[in-house]
Each structure stands twice: as C-alpha cells, then as structure tokens.
C-alpha angles and dihedrals in degrees: 000000000000091000093052092050089050090052091047090051091047091048094049089048094052091046090051093050090050093048090047089051092051093047089050093049090049094048091050090054091048090050089049092050092048090049090050093049091047091053090048092050092047092050091052091048091050089051090049092046089050089053091050092049092052089047092052090045092053091049092050092048089050090049091048092050092050091049092048094051091044091052090046093051090045088051093050091046091050091051091051092050093046091049093048092051 
C-alpha cells in the first residue's frame, strides 16, 4: 500500500512538472506575440506621427510665406504712401 501511494505521488509530481512546463512555454509564446504586436503598433504610430509632423510643417511654411508676402506688400504700400506725401 505504501509503495503504491509513493508511485501515485511520484506520478502526480511528474505530471505537475510537465503541465507547468507546458504553461511556461505557452506564456512565453504569448509574451513574444504581445511584444511583436506592440512593436508593430509603435512602428505604425511613429509613421503616423511623422505624417502629422510633415503636415504641420507644411501648414507653418504656408502661413510663414503668407505672412512674409503680406508684410512685403504692406512695406511697399507704406513706401508708396510716404513717397506720395
């Protein structure tokens, strides 16, 4: 009876170790997949952020050009009015 009980304990221990190993392997794969997904998402977000930066840069350049032309035309107009006076 004692020997049978020892064999049952040994068998359950071996089974537990195997199951723990399987769970660890699956969790490592899940972590790798999660890491891969996170990297892909970050890569896409960086590309989107780059597009947004370029869009903002183009808008600021356009605003700067418009302001520069406006100031230039105002300067010319001021010279005309000061010369006419």
